[in-house]
N, C-alpha and C positions, 0 to 999 in steps of 0.2 A: 546787245543791250544788257544781257546778264553780266557780262564782263565789266561794263561800266558801273552797274549797281554794286558789284563785288568790290571794285576798287574804291568807290565812294564809301561803302560801309567800312572798309579797312581804315581809310583816312579818318573818317568820323570817329571810329573806335580809338585810334591813336590819339586824336585831339582830346577825346573825353578822358583818357587815361592821364594825359599830361595835365589836364585841368584839375584832376584830383590830387596831384602831387603838391603837398603843402609847401615844400621848399621852393617851388617854382611859381607859386601863385601870387606873388606880390606885384602889384601894378605900380608903375611910376606915378607919382602924384606931384602936382604943382602946388607950391606953397600958396596959401590963401592970399589973394590979391596980386599974385605975381603971374604975369602972362609970359609963358615960355613958348618958344617956337615948337611947332608940331610938324615933323617931317617924316614921311613914310615912303619907302621905296621897296618894291618886291615884284614877284612874278606869280602867275596863276596857271592852273590847268583848267581850261574853259570848255564847256559844252554849249554849242550854239544850236538853236532851233528857229527856223524862219517859218512863220505861219502866214497864209495869204488867202485871197478870196477863193481861188480855184485849186488850192493845194489838197490833193486827196491822200497823199502819203507823207507822214512826218519823216523828215530827213534830218538826222542829227549830225553835226560836224564837231570835230574836236581840234583844239588849237591851244598853243601857249599864248599868254598875254603878259603885258607889263602894266603895273599900276603904281601910282604915286599920289601922295597928298602933301600939301604944304599949307600951313596956317598957324594958329596959335591956340593955346589952352586958355579958354575964357573963364574957367573956374576949375577947382580940383577934379571935377568929374566930366567936364565937357570940353571938347575940342571943336573948333570951327575953321574951315578953310576951303580949299579947292582940291578937286580930284581929277586926275587924268588917267583913263583906262584905255589901252590900245590893244586891239585883237586883230591879228592878220589871219586870213583863211584862204584856202584854195577850194573852189567848188568842184563838184564832179565833172562839170563842163570844162574845167581847166582855167576858168576865170579867177583872177586874183581879187579878193575883196579885203579892204582894210577899214575897220570901224574904230573911231576914236570918240570916247565919251569925255566931255569937258563939263564938270558939274560943281556946284556948291555942295559941300559935304559937312555933316555933323556927326561926331562920334561921342557916345555917352556911356559912362561907366556907372551902373547902378550902385555898386559897392566900392568904396574907396580902398578897402583892404583886399580886394580881389581883382583879378585881371580880366574878368568877363566884360565885354563891351558890345553895344548895339550901334549900328551905323546906318545912316540914310543919306540920300542925296537927290538932287534934281538939277537938270541942265539940258544940254544938247548932245546929240550923237551925230557925228559927221562920218559919212560913208564915202569911200573912194573905190570905184570898181573899174579895174582894168579889163576891158572886153577882150583884148588881145595884146599881151605885153610886147609883142614884136611888131605890131602894126601901128606905126606912128600916124597913119591917116585917121584912125579912130581915137579921139581923145578919151581919157577915162571919164566915166560918169561920176558926178559929185551930187550928193544928196545930204540933207540934214533933217533932224527930227527931234521932237521933245523926248526926253529920256528921264527915267526914274531908277533909283537903286535902293536896295535894302540889304543888310548883312549883319553878321554877328561873328564874334571871335574871342580870342584870349590873348592877352599881352603879358610878357614877362620882362622883368628887369634883368639886364645882363651886367652892365658896368656903368656907373655914373648915370649919365643921361641917355645912354644907349640901351635899347631894348629890342625885343623881337615879338612878332605876333603871328598867329595862325588864324585864318578866317574863311568863312564861306559867304558868298554874296550872289545876288541876282540883279542884273542890269536889264532893263527893257526899253525898247525904242520903237516908235511907229515910223518906219522908214519909207512908207509910201511905195511907189512903183520901183522895182529893181530890174534893170536891164542886163541880161546875160548876152552871150554871143549869138544865141539863136532864138531867144524868147523874152517877152516882157512879162514879169511876174507882178501882178497888181496887188496893192494894199498889203505890203509886207510888214509884219510885226516881228521884230527880232527879240528873242529871249537869250540871255547869256548867263549860264550858271557856272560859278567859279569856286574852286578851292585853291587857296594860296598861302604864301608866307611872305613876310616882309621884315625889314630892319626899321626900327623906330628911333627917332631922336626927339627928345622933348626936354 
């Protein structure tokens, strides 16, 4: 756990230093009245925590993820569209779990001359759990749940309409009962904390 905190602190410090660089802090802006496409594609380093009715010990899992957004700039400060966030993970039992968030997302830049942005979203989380990847007799469990997300980050202009962003986010989903190969875990609440980077086209 101390190692996780240390890595998170270093990444946060690096992002803070980049945010203070005046030569990198210009955000891309849409011309007033012009709706430009908003496309984001990137990856994350994600920490997962599942909470449940009878969970006595918090077990954190770590995995890479893939995130993407597509939509449009509805004004010079606001983007609206859809977000897909996919996180694969292997539990200590050996079971393979894939969680996909499909959400409506809004990104807002408080200052037009700065790259800082806030982001939120709401939608559905879809879980697919392979109880045994080699046992075709047992089909994978599928579940879905209401999901929310919040986040913040910084965006830089690179060239033309292409930019880059660094961000932190939390996705949460009420997944219900989760079936592993040897036990049913009741009332699972999934929390996903992510640090990531992405390429932006707007």
